[in-house]
C-alpha positions in Angstrom: 37.3 115.4 119.4 39.5 116.6 116.5 42.1 114.2 115.3 45.8 115.0 116.1 47.8 115.9 113.0 50.7 113.6 113.4 51.6 111.5 110.3 53.9 108.6 110.7 54.1 107.1 107.3 52.7 103.6 106.8 52.7 101.2 109.8 52.2 97.5 109.2 49.4 96.2 111.5 47.9 93.0 110.0 47.4 90.8 107.0 44.4 91.0 104.8 43.0 87.8 106.3 42.9 89.5 109.7 45.9 87.8 111.2 48.5 89.9 113.1 51.4 91.1 111.0 54.2 88.4 111.2 57.0 91.0 111.3 58.9 89.3 108.5 61.0 91.7 106.3 63.5 91.7 103.6 66.8 93.5 103.6 67.8 96.1 100.8 70.9 98.1 100.1 71.5 101.9 100.2 75.0 102.9 99.1 76.9 105.7 100.8 76.6 107.8 97.7 72.8 107.9 98.1 71.8 111.5 99.2 68.4 110.6 100.5 67.4 110.2 104.2 65.2 107.2 105.1 62.7 107.2 108.0 60.6 104.5 109.5 57.3 104.4 107.6 58.7 105.6 104.3 57.8 103.9 101.1 60.6 102.6 98.9 61.0 101.4 95.3 63.5 99.1 93.5 66.4 100.4 91.5 69.0 98.7 89.3 71.7 98.4 91.9 72.9 96.2 94.6 75.6 95.0 97.0 77.6 92.1 95.6 79.2 91.5 99.0 75.9 90.6 100.7 73.8 89.9 97.6 71.4 92.6 98.6 69.4 94.4 96.0 69.2 98.2 96.0 66.3 100.5 96.7 65.5 104.3 96.8 62.8 106.5 98.1 59.5 106.1 96.4 58.3 109.4 95.0 59.8 112.9 95.8 59.6 114.5 99.3 57.1 117.2 99.5 55.1 116.0 96.5 52.2 113.7 95.9 52.7 110.4 94.0 49.9 109.0 91.9 51.6 106.1 90.1 54.5 103.8 90.2 55.2 100.4 91.8 55.9 100.5 95.5 58.3 97.8 96.8 57.3 98.1 100.5 57.6 100.1 103.7 60.7 100.8 105.9 60.5 99.3 109.3 64.2 99.2 110.4 67.7 99.7 109.2 71.3 98.5 109.6 74.7 100.1 108.8 77.6 98.3 107.1 80.5 97.6 109.3 83.9 96.2 108.3 86.1 96.8 105.2 84.9 97.2 101.7 85.3 93.5 100.8 84.0 92.0 104.0 81.4 94.5 105.3 78.4 93.1 107.1 75.1 94.7 108.3 75.1 95.7 112.0 71.8 96.5 113.6 71.0 100.2 113.9 73.9 102.7 113.6 76.8 101.6 116.0 78.4 105.0 115.6 75.2 106.9 116.7 72.8 104.9 118.8 70.6 107.9 119.3 69.2 108.0 115.7 66.4 105.8 114.3 66.8 106.8 110.7 69.3 106.7 107.8 70.9 110.1 107.4 71.1 111.9 104.0 74.8 112.3 104.4 76.3 108.8 104.9 79.8 107.7 105.9 79.1 104.1 105.0 76.6 101.9 103.2 73.2 101.1 104.9 70.6 98.4 104.7 66.9 99.0 105.0 64.6 96.4 106.6 61.5 96.5 104.4 58.0 94.9 104.7 57.3 93.8 101.1 54.5 91.4 101.6 51.6 92.6 99.3 49.0 91.0 101.7 49.9 93.4 104.5 47.5 96.1 105.7 49.0 99.3 107.0 47.8 102.1 109.1 48.3 105.6 107.8 47.1 109.1 108.5 44.9 110.7 105.8 44.1 114.3 104.9 40.3 113.6 104.9 38.1 110.6 104.5 34.5 110.1 103.2 32.2 107.1 103.2 32.6 106.9 99.4 36.4 106.6 99.7 36.4 103.1 101.1 37.3 100.3 98.7 38.8 102.8 96.3 42.4 103.7 95.4 44.2 106.8 96.3 47.4 108.8 96.1 50.1 109.2 98.7 51.8 112.5 99.8 55.5 111.9 100.3 56.4 113.7 103.5 59.2 116.2 103.7 62.1 115.3 106.0 60.8 115.5 109.6 62.1 117.9 112.2 64.0 116.4 115.2 63.0 114.9 117.6 60.1 113.7 115.6 62.3 111.4 113.3 59.6 109.3 111.7 58.1 109.5 108.1 55.7 112.4 107.4 54.1 110.6 104.5 50.3 110.2 104.5 47.5 108.9 102.4 45.5 111.5 100.4 42.0 110.2 101.1 40.4 113.2 99.4 41.8 111.9 96.1 40.1 108.5 96.4 39.1 107.2 93.0 38.8 104.0 90.9 42.1 104.8 89.1 43.9 101.5 89.1 47.4 103.0 88.9 47.1 104.9 92.3 49.6 103.5 94.7 47.3 102.8 97.7 44.0 101.1 98.3 41.7 102.2 101.2 40.5 99.0 102.9 39.2 100.3 106.2 39.9 102.3 109.4 40.7 101.5 113.0 37.7 101.9 115.3 39.1 103.9 118.3 37.7 106.6 120.5 40.5 109.0 119.4 39.9 108.4 115.7 37.1 110.6 114.4 35.9 109.3 111.0 32.8 111.3 110.5 33.2 113.4 107.3 35.5 115.1 106.6 37.5 113.0 109.0 40.4 115.4 108.9 43.7 113.7 109.9 41.9 110.4 110.6 43.8 107.2 110.6 42.8 104.6 108.0 43.9 101.2 106.7 45.5 100.9 103.3 47.3 98.3 101.2 49.8 98.7 98.4 47.7 98.8 95.3 50.6 98.6 92.9 53.1 96.4 94.8 56.3 95.6 92.9 56.4 92.0 94.1 53.3 90.8 92.3 52.7 88.0 89.8 53.6 89.1 86.3 55.7 92.0 87.2 58.8 92.9 85.1 62.3 94.0 86.1 63.5 97.5 86.7 
C-alpha cells in the first residue's frame, strides 16, 4: 500500500534509551513584531532577544519556508503555544489563544506577544515523514525541508525529512535513527512518504556550544 503524503513536521515520540517521551518542554518568546507563523511540529532556532517580564528567551523559525536547510543549530520542536495576556508590564502567558480558541497555531499577524512550548531535549527521538528512504540511509545524517505554511483546516507543520539526501555530512540538521514498524508504513525502497525516526544532529543545547 502506498504511503499517504501527509507531513506533520517533527513529532516527539520517545527518548534514545527507548523510554516514552516525558512531555517536558521549555517556554520561549515570540514578540508581536515577528511576522512568522508557527505550527505544531515546526523547528525553531534561538535569536538574540527575550522577554524581560517573564525572563523568557526568544526564538524564530529554523530555516526558510519552502526551502531545504542543510546546516545550522536547531533549538527544538514546537509542541504548543501560549499568548500573552495583561498589560505590557505585567503580561503573563495564557494557554492557547483566549481570543480565538479555534486555532492551534501562532498566526503571522499578531496582536500580542506569544510563547512557544518547545521540546529541546537532545535525547528525544522524533517521528517525521520523509521524501524517500533507502537501507543505506539509516544511521546517516540528512537535511530538512521546511514546509510552506499549511492550508486550513490542516494547520500543522508541513516540514519533512529529506531522506534522499542522507549522507555522512556532520553539519546536516537531522540524524536518521530508525523507522516505526506499522502496517501502514511502507519502507521498501524507495519508501516514498514513509515515516521515519530522526534526532536533532546539531542541537543548540549541547556541551561546548556558544551563544547566538
